[in-house]
N, C-alpha and C positions, 0 to 999 in steps of 0.2 A: 215586450212592447205593451204599452198601456195607453189609455186615453182614446181620443177620437181617431178613427181610421177612415180615410176617404176611399170611396170605391168608384170605379167607372163602369157604366152599364153598356151592354152591347146586345141589342135585340132582346130585351128582357122577357118577351113573351115566349121565346123558344129556348135559346141557350145563351147563358151569360158567363163570361169569364171575368173573374174578379181579380184585379191586381192591386196589391196594397204595398205599403212601405216595405222596403227590402229587409229581409232577414240578414244577419251577418253572413257574408259569403255567398249570397245569392238572392234571386228574386223570390216572390211569394205569389202563388197562384192557386185559386180554388175554382174549379169548374162547377157551375150551378145548372142543374137541369130540372126546372119546375115542371109540374104535371101539366099535361095538356087539358084544356077545358073539356068537360064531358067525360073524363076518365072515371071509371067506377070508383065511387067513394069508399067502397069496402076494401079496395086495394091499399096497401101502404102508401102514404103520401111521401113522395121524395122531395125533401126541402133543399137538399144539396147532395153532392156525392158521398158525404159522410154521415148524413142524418136522414132516417126514415121514421115517420111517426105513424103508428098504426091506430086503427079505430078502437082497439081495446085499450088504448092509452099507453101502450108500451112504446119505447123509443129504441130503435135499432141503430147502433153506431157501427159504421163500416170502418174497420181497422185495416190500414194498409201494411202493417207489419205482422209477421208471423208470430204466433204465441208458441214459444218453445220452452216455457218455464220462467221467462224473465219478467212477466207481468204486463205485457203490452195490452192484453185484453182487459186489463184493469186501469192502467195508467192513462191510455188514450181516451177511453170513454169518460174518465173523470174530468178531463178538460172540456169535453162537449157538455156533459151534465152540469158542470159548474156554470158555464155561461148561459145555458138554457134555463137554469134554475129548475132542473128536473129532479125528481125523487130518484135516489140511487136504485131503489127496488124496481123501478120501471125500465131500467136500462137493460137492453139486450145487445149482444155483440155478434158481428159476422165478419169473416175475413174478406178482404177486398179481392175482386177478380184481377187478373193481370191486365193492367191498363196504365202505362206510364204517364199518359197525358193527364189522367185524373189523380193517380196515386203515386206520383213521383216522390222518391226520397229526396228532399230538398238539399241534403248534404252530399248526395251522390251525383247530382246533375240530372240529365234526362234518363233516369233509370229508377225502376221500382225494386226495392230490396230492403233487407234488414241486415244490419251488421255495423261494426265499429261503434257500438253503443250510441247510435244516432237516433233511435226511435223517438225518445222524448224530446231531445234537443231540436230535431227538425220538425216536430209536430206541435210544439208548445204554442206558438202563435196561430198556426194554421187551423188546428182543431178547436181552439178557443173561438176563433173567428167563425168557424162553421157552426158552433153551438150558439154563438151570439146572433148570427144571421138567422138561424132557425127560430130563436126566441123572438126576434123582431118581426118575423113573418107571422108567427102565431099571434102576437100582440096586434099586428095590423088587421088580421082576420077578425079578432074579437072586437076591435074598435069599429070595424065596418059593420059587424053583425049587431052590435049594441048601439051603433050611432053615437059613439062617445069619442073624446080625444084619446089618442094612444097613451099619452102620459098620465091618464087617469086610471090606468090598469096596472095592477101589481101581479107579479108572477112568483110563485113559491111552491116547491115540491110538486111540480107538474100541474099546477092549477093556476088559472088566470082569474083574477078577481077585480071587479069594478069597485073601486074604493067607495064611491058615493052611494051606490045602491046595494052593494053586497052580492051582485050577480056573480056566479062562478061557473066556469067550464074547464074541464080537463083538456089536455093536449089532444087526445083522440077525437073529441067532439069538434075541434077546430082544424084538424089536420088537412082535410081535403080543401077547405077554403084557404088555409095558409099556403098550400102548395101552388095556388093560383096567384098569390101575391107577387108583385115584382120584388126583386132583390133590393133590400134597403140601400139607399145611397150612402148612408153613414152607419158605422157600427162602433159602439162604445164598449170596450172591454172593461171588465171589473178591475177595480183597484185591489191589491192584495188584502187590504183590511176588510174587504167585503167577501172574501172567499168563505164558502161554507163546506166545500168538499175537498178542495185542494189543501193539502197539509194534514188531512185527517186520515185515520185508519179506516179504510173501507174494505168490505169483504171482497175477495177476488172473484171475478166473474167466471173464471175457469175452474174454480175450486170444486163446486158441486159436481160438475160433469166428470171431473177427473177422479172423484172419490166414489161416485155411484156407477161408473163404468160406461156412461153414455157418451163420453168424449170420443170424437171420431178421429182416429189416426189413419194413416194410409193402409195399415194392415187390416183395418176394419172394413175397407171398401170391398163390396161384393157386387159384381155386375153379371147379368145373364150371360152364360157361355164363357166367362172369364177363365183364362189360363194363367197359372203361376209359372214364372220363369226364374231359373237360377243359371248363372253363367260360370263356366269354368275359365278362370283367368290363369295366365302363366305364372309360374312360381318366381320368376325374375322379371323385374321391370325392364321393358324394352323388347321382350320376347314376343313372338307372334305365332299363330297357328301354322304349322307345316302340314299336318294332316290329322284326321281324327277318324275313329271307328266307333259308330253308335249302335252296332249290332246287338250288344247286350243291353244298351240303354232302352231301345225301343221295345224290348221284351218286358220291361218293368211295367206292371199294371198301373194305369193312370197316365203314363207318358204318352203324349200326343204327337210331338214333333221335336226334332233337333235341328237347329240352324246355326250357321256360322255368322258371326258379326265381327267387326274390326278388332274388338278387344278380347275375343275369345269364342267359346262355343256355348250357345244357350240351349238349355233343356226345358221344354214346355210341358206341363202336366196339368191335370185337373185339380191338384192340390199340392201343397208345399212338400209334404213328405214323399210323394211320388217323384216330384221334381228332384228332390235331394237324393233319393235312391238312384234315380236315373243318372244324375250327374256323377255319383260315386262309381257307377258302372262304365262311365264314358272313358275311352282311351284316346288321349291326345298326345301327338308328337309335336314338340315346340321347336321353333326355329329361334335359337338363342344367339345368333351371330351378332346381333346388335344389343344384346342384353347387358345390364349392369351386373358386374361380378365383384364389385368392391364390397368389402365388409366394413363395419363401423371402425375397426382398428385401422384399416388401410386409409379410410377417409380422414381420420384424425391425424395420421402420419402426414398426409398431404397438407392438411390445414396447418400443422405445426411448421412445416417448411415455408408456407406462405406467410405465416405470422412473423417470420424473421425479416420480412421485407415491407417497405412502406406500401400503403394501399391508397385508394381514391379518398380524397379528403372530404369528410362530411362536416367538420367544423374545425376552425383554427383561429385561436386568439393568442396574441403575444407570440413568444418563441419558446415552445415547450421543450425542444431539444436542448437549447442553451441553458434554460432554467434548470432542467434536470441535471445537466452536467455540472452545474455550479451549486447544487443543493447540498446542504449539510448532511442530510440523510436521504437515502433512496430506498424505496420499497417496490418490489416487483411481484406480480402474481399472475397466474394463468387459470382460466376457468373453462370447464368442458360441460357442454349441454347436449344430451342425446336427442335423437328423433323422438317425437311424442305423437301418439295416436289421439284422436278426438274422443273416441269410444263413447258416443252418446248411448243412452239406454235403448233407443230405437235405432237399429242399424239402417243403412240406406234402403229406400224402397220408393216405388213410383208406379202408379197405375196409368195406362195409356189406352185410349179408345180411338182408333183411327179408321175412318170410313172412306178414305181417298180424297175427299174434298175438305174435310175438317178433322181436327184432332182435339179431344178433350182429355185433360190431365187432372189427376187427383194426387196431391203431394203436400207434405209439410214445407211449403215453398219459402225459401229464404232469398232467392235471386230471381224473381218472376221474369224480369225483362231479359236477363241472360238466358234462362232456361227456355222461355218462349221462343226466342230467336234461334237457339240451338236446335230445338225440336223441329221447328219449322224448316230449318235448313236440311235436316235429315230426311224429312218427308216431302220436300219439294213444295212447301206451302209458304204463304205469307204469314208473318207473325200474328196478324189479326185473325188468321184462320185457326190458331191454337188458343183454346180457352183453358184456363187453369183454375181449379178449385183449391183454394188454400185451406188446408186442414191443420189441426194441431201437429206440432212436431215434438217428438219425444227427446228433446235435447238436440244440440248441434255443435256448439262451441266453435263454429266456423265451418264445419265439414259440409253442410248443405249449401253453403255459399261458394260454389265452385265455379271459377271463371270459364271452365270448359264444359260445365254441366254434365260431368262424367256419367253418373248413374241415370240421369234423366235421358241423356242421349242414348244410352244402352237400351232403355225401355222403348224408345222410339225406333231404334234400329231393329229390335226384335219384332215390333208391330209391323214394320215395313217388310221384314223378311217373310212374315206369314201373310202378307198382302191384306192386312187389316181384317182377317177373317174372324178374329176373336179379340176382345179386350185383353190386355196383358198386364199382369201385376208382377213387376220385377222385384225380387227380394234378394238382398245381400244378407248372408248369415253373419253372425258375429265374427267368424273366422275370415270371411271374405272382406269384411270391413277393416279388421285389424291388419290384414296382410295386403290390403288393396291400395295402399299408398295414400298420398296427400297428408303428410305428417307435418307437425311443427319441425322446421329444419334442425339438423344437428349444427351446433355452433361451437367455435372456439374463441375466447376472448383473452387477450393479454393486456395487462395494465401496468404502468409504471408511474410512480409519483415521487416528487421530491419535497422535503420539509426543510425549512430554514432552522436556525438555531433556536428560535422561539416556538417551534412546533407548528408553524403555519405552512399551509400547502402553497408551494411556489410553482409546481409543475404537475401536469396530469396528461399522460398519454394513454389512449385507449384504442386498441386495434381489435376489429371484429372480423371473423372469417366464417362465411356460411353462404347458403343458397339464397337467392332472391325468390320471394313467393309471387312476385308479379311479372318477372321476366317471362316473355313468351306469351303473355295474356293480353287481352284488350286494354288492360289497365296500365301496361308498361309505359306507353307514350304519355299518359297523364301524370304518372307518379315518379318514374325514374328520371332524375336530372343529373347530368354530369357523372353518370355511372353510379349514382347512389340511389338505392332503393330505400326510401325513408322508413319502411317497416323493418328493415334490418338494423337500423341505428337509433330509432326513436327511444327516448329514455337515456341514451348516451349522448347523442348530439344535442339534446335538449336539457342536459344536466343543469339544474338550477343553482348549484353551489358557486359562490364567488371565488373563482380560481383565476389568477391573472394570466397564466400561460397554459393553454389547454389545446390538445389536438385529439381529434377522433377521426380514424380512417377505417376503410372497409375493403376487404377482398371478397368479391362476389364470385362464388364457385359455380361450376356447372358439372353436376354428376347426374346419373340417371335415376334418381329417386324423386318421385312426385311429391311436392311440398305445397303447403297451403297455410293461410293464417289459422291460428289456434288461439283460443281465448286469451285476450290481452296482447296478442301478436308479439312485436319486438320487445315489449316491456316484460315478457315472460323470462327473458334472459338478461336484458340490460339492467333491470332493477336489481337482480341478484348480484351481478358483478359490481355495480357501482355502490350499492349499499353495504355489501360485505367489505369491499375494499376501503370504503370510507371508515368503517369501524376499525379496520386494521391500521389506518393512518391515525385515527384518534388514539389508539393504544400506543403507537410509536411516538406520538406527541405527548403522551402522559395525560390525556384529556378525557373527560367523561364523554361518551358518544352523543348524548343528548346536547350537552353544552357545545360540543364541537360543531354539530349541525346548526344549532341556533345561530352561532356566529357567522356561518356561511350563508344563511338564508335571510339575512336582514332585509333584503329587498324583495322577498317573496312572502307576503303576509298570509296567503292562503296555505302554502306549505307549512309555515310556522303555526298557523291556527290548528291544523289537524295534528301536527307533531306535539304541540303543547297539550292539546286535549287528550290525546291517547296516553301521553306520559303521566298526566295528572290522574286520569281514571285508573291507570295501571299501578299507581303508587311507585313510580320510578324513583329510585334512590333509597327506597325502604327495603330492608332485608326480607328475603323470601322465607317463608316458614320451612323449617327443616323436615325432611322426610327420611326416615331411617334408611341407611345404605344407598342414598340417592344424592348425587351432586345436582344442585339446582342453579339455574341461571335465567336471566332476563335479557332480551335483546329487542332492538327496535329497528324500524325502517320506515321511510316516507317516500312516496312516489306519486307523480302526476301522470295519468294516462287518460286519453279521451276527454281532456279538459276537466277531469274530476281529480280531486286531491284526497289521498288516503294515507294514513299513518297507522301502523300496527305495532303493538308490543306483544311479544310472545314470551311465555314462561315455559321452561322445559325441565324435565327431570331425567338424569342419566344414571343408570345402574352401573355397578362395578363391572358387569359383563358387557357394557356398552349399549344395553337396551335403552332406547330413547322413547320418551313419552312427552308429547306436547300437551301441557296441562291447561293452558289458558291463552286466549288471544284477545287482546283489547284493540278494537278498531275504531278509528275516528274518520269520518268521511264528510267532505264538503263537495256536494253535487249541485250547488245552487238551491233553488226552491225545491223543497222536499214534497213532491206531489203526493206520494203515499209512503209515509215513513215505514210502514210495515213491510211493503215490498222492497224498499231500500235495505232494510235490515236483513230480509231474507236473501237478497242478492249478495250482500256482503258475507253472510254466513255460508252461502253456497259457494261463492268464489274462494273463500278460505278453505273449505273442504276440498274443492277441486284443486286448488293450488297445493295443498298438503299431499294430495294423491301423487302429484308430479314430484314434489320435493322429497318425499319419503320412498316412493316406489317406482315412479314412471320412467320407463326406458323402452324404446323400440330399438332393437339391435339387429344388424345384418351380418350374416356370415356367408361369404362367397356369393353375395348379392341376394340371399334369401332371408326374408324376415323370420326371426326366430320365435316371436310371440304370436299367439293365436286367439286367446280368450282371456277372461278375467283371472284364470288360475295362474297365468304367467305374465299378465299385464294388470297388476292388482290395483283396484281403486282403494281409497281410504275406507277402512271398515268402521262400523259405528263405534266400536270400542276404542278406536284411535282418535275419534273426533274430540277436540278439546272443548272446554267451555268457552263460548264466544260472547263477548259484549260489544255492542255496536252503539256508537254515539254519533249523532248527526249534527253537523254545524248548522246553526240557524243562519240562513242566507236569503238575500233578496236578489241574487244573481239569477239569470235565466238558467233553467235546469239543464244538467248535462247527464251523461250516461252512468249507469250503475251496474250494467251486466258484466263488465270486464274489470273495472279498476280495482276491485277488491282483491284480485289475485296477485299482482306483482309484489306487494310488500311482504307476503307471508313467508316465503322461502328464505329471503335474507334475514327477516326478523328471527326466524327459528335458528338459522346458522349462527347468527350473532349471539343468540341465547346459549347455544351449545358451547361457543367459545367462552362465554362468561362462566359456564358451569364446569368446563373441562380444560380450558386453555388451548383446545385444538381448533385450528382453522380448517374448515371444510370448504373447498373451492369448487367441487364438482357436484352436479346433480345426477341422480338422486343422492341425498346425503347418506353417507355410510360411516358409522363409527367403528364398525367391526369388519374384518376382512370377509 
């Protein structure tokens, strides 16, 4: 949005709600809370819920999205600083409290939270307006002070200058007066040609804290009298506590109390190690009458039986069955995808202080509104009686955005069980987290396609079998339509290729394994199946994979844009340099997720013993306006590494209902020696910015699989990729 934006004022001396032109998909609201007359001038001046100006000339930007490595504490303040004409060095960042009225995620509706790569997209206009409003109020304060017209004042690098006389004042000197100004009736946002910060490489605001150790994570929180809690969870999902014996636990030095909660038995101690030893000594008898006992093999057997039958239709065009029956050539393939753990570097943790009437929480908050309501429900409070301090999160990949607020609820239950006598820090160990559920679901895909005599695709049938990640949650009513969870089929039901007869259907299963969105959600599996299958069709048609895609994407210029850019930069069509005793190949893939377009070309080497090395990945991304190109590149690089972890190693397997993996020794992330050389190219765009936290992941696995085929002639259809038994 650009140009003049009209505002309506409502009691400007106390509280103003600003409504502006609607963003795509929803309204746009900023709540403004000017300072009361007479407030101490030394206190930070609150110009609106997102901007505070301090007397020392620093500007604090309140960020409503958690910083978990994706760069929100840099990208969001850039928008404010740009429109304020602030100096980047004077910008400070603070996480927003839980308050959906002020800090609503505009993409989610009346809910505060971070996810779906929505942070930049939903904040783009909102935070620019917040910065522009703050600038206008500072200018108005200077004009009043100097008795000059507002349009005679220039602002640059945090300094206001009266052009005619050269008088100058910094933001801090005018902050208190600016906070008493009425909200401006009109705000003019900058034209892109006038941007000074947007589109530039700016140093990350969280970088220094994270390198010098001052960054505050949940594990760093220490409160007087605080106890650390670990919970003994059942080994099988669905089991409950039948009885427990804590006689040996309470003898462990440092252990203070043992309490039963709905999800297990909590051991509270004065430190982590005492709690860990106490839990190790705990004897629990589990009631497994309702527990899941299916293993991964049995689940897949059930899925194969379902895949033989039609499912709920997610997309239907033409008549795929008839076209397939009449095709000159038919190709069939099946793809298997295991459960995947999120495995963030910081396992789940939460600090709760409950005093009976109020509750204060410290956490790397991803779903403030959900967690606030869930904790309030446990403690018998109203949501507004639960305050949340948003800290840094050491990764998440979707795990902290839990619709049932599992670990936060556990912390509240423990605090309630001890009657709020002490603050509680709940800690999940790596093993707790790995075995504790909420995985990317296990999926089975079957695809069939037909080609005519000229090698053109005439039919495409795609069947998906797997669990819904929103079924049974508060999101089900909003998202599931006609039996289709869109997160199960996205990337398949939205296939961009021009195919005249296309059918995508879905079997949604119900098994007792807790599942959740995982970085890139449905596109983690649909991109692999569609992009490797398309390569298979290109080979059957005797066509180059790049040219094959180009012909099918004629009506999708942004897909074509990244595809052509990645292919050009990778040297598609040019022979790869020989490496002794290595077969080499190049493969590509293109995919849209979260309204961002990414294409990748992978180069691999395969030894005679089947040893695989991904040598190089060339990535092209179109995410609209590139607010901070350095952060975008970092996110693409990180997503490629994360995606390769899953493509080469990742699998959570169950045997008799018990998770077999427990830590990084048997759920291995990509090691540094396995990380390929990555090149990232950003498409120059004037479109509104879209997300970059997730879209870099989906193309990497299919690009690698296609490169393996180019090198060896082998088609690998299951993840993780295995060339040797």
